[in-house]
C-alpha positions, -999 to 999 in steps of 0.1 A, spaced: -244 -831 108 -281 -823 101 -295 -828 66 -320 -804 52 -325 -798 15 -320 -763 2 -352 -742 0 -342 -708 -15 -367 -697 -42 -361 -666 -63 -376 -653 -96 -355 -660 -126 -337 -630 -142 -356 -614 -170 -349 -593 -201 -314 -582 -208 -300 -598 -176 -314 -632 -186 -298 -628 -220 -265 -617 -205 -265 -649 -183 -271 -670 -214 -243 -654 -234 -213 -672 -219 -228 -706 -231 -223 -694 -267 -189 -677 -260 -173 -707 -242 -149 -715 -269 -111 -712 -275 -93 -684 -256 -126 -670 -243 -132 -703 -225 -99 -698 -206 -109 -662 -198 -143 -673 -185 -128 -701 -164 -103 -675 -150 -133 -655 -139 -147 -687 -121 -173 -695 -148 -177 -732 -159 -199 -747 -185 -222 -773 -170 -239 -799 -192 -269 -816 -176 -295 -840 -190 -329 -824 -193 -352 -839 -167 -382 -839 -191 -366 -841 -225 -336 -863 -218 -315 -839 -241 -282 -823 -231 -287 -788 -216 -257 -764 -212 -255 -735 -188 -227 -713 -175 -224 -712 -137 -201 -696 -112 -179 -722 -96 -153 -724 -69 -125 -750 -74 -117 -769 -42 -90 -795 -45 -104 -821 -69 -140 -808 -70 -161 -778 -81 -186 -762 -59 -215 -744 -76 -243 -722 -62 -278 -718 -75 -282 -683 -63 -302 -666 -91 -332 -689 -93 -325 -711 -62 -342 -744 -63 -361 -734 -95 -330 -732 -116 -334 -756 -145 -298 -769 -143 -303 -776 -106 -336 -795 -112 -319 -814 -141 -290 -826 -120 -314 -837 -92 -330 -860 -118 -297 -870 -135 -266 -864 -113 -241 -874 -140 -229 -842 -157 -202 -828 -179 -180 -800 -166 -160 -777 -188 -134 -754 -171 -115 -735 -197 -103 -760 -223 -106 -791 -201 -137 -813 -198 -147 -840 -173 -175 -863 -166 -186 -856 -130 -211 -867 -104 -232 -840 -88 -241 -841 -51 -264 -816 -34 -249 -804 -2 -277 -812 24 -260 -799 55 -270 -762 61 -238 -756 81 -217 -770 52 -236 -748 27 -229 -717 49 -192 -726 52 -189 -731 14 -207 -698 7 -184 -680 32 -154 -694 13 -170 -684 -20 -175 -648 -7 -138 -646 0 -129 -662 -33 -154 -640 -52 -131 -610 -56 -114 -628 -84 -147 -640 -99 -176 -625 -119 -173 -591 -135 -138 -575 -131 -137 -552 -101 -133 -521 -122 -166 -529 -142 -188 -537 -111 -196 -501 -102 -207 -493 -137 -229 -524 -139 -244 -513 -105 -248 -477 -116 -266 -487 -148 -288 -511 -128 -277 -540 -149 -262 -563 -123 -249 -558 -87 -224 -587 -82 -215 -576 -47 -251 -574 -36 -257 -609 -50 -228 -623 -29 -242 -605 1 -277 -620 -6 -262 -654 -10 -243 -651 23 -275 -639 41 -293 -670 28 -264 -694 28 -282 -721 47 -312 -722 22 -291 -717 -9 -287 -747 -32 -251 -757 -32 -238 -786 -54 -205 -804 -53 -193 -817 -87 -167 -845 -84 -150 -851 -118 -142 -888 -123 -129 -890 -159 -114 -864 -183 -129 -863 -218 -121 -843 -249 -140 -810 -252 -164 -808 -281 
């Protein structure tokens, strides 16, 4: 096993796409939380590396046994949530209406990152926008989920991948 930190750098989404990515944070309540979790979206609360304040973001996740695997595909190593958990690896994970304290670990082995991204690509048909909506989003140039998965696969060895290991269940607030 070779260890090499992820290096993928991308520009953050702008405009309406950035707003669309922030929207699930505010919608992650009640039955909508269950719907978002069913589409592989979890709510991740990190501690701000500069402010020390809680920061929430919605991220795509793959559940593997007793852990969650998340990918920083949209901003790569520049993603704020990724940089926050590097500074403070203790996080809170919310999947639907269940919450846990968890410890984040960056996957340093490029081969393991590729293997996990390959699993996510197979898993992704049930994640993200529903299959019937994807062509419309692509046609309107709003978001191309399938192209994002293809990009992540092509750059899987540089892509930041994080393992979240829940260690204690807590009440959701």
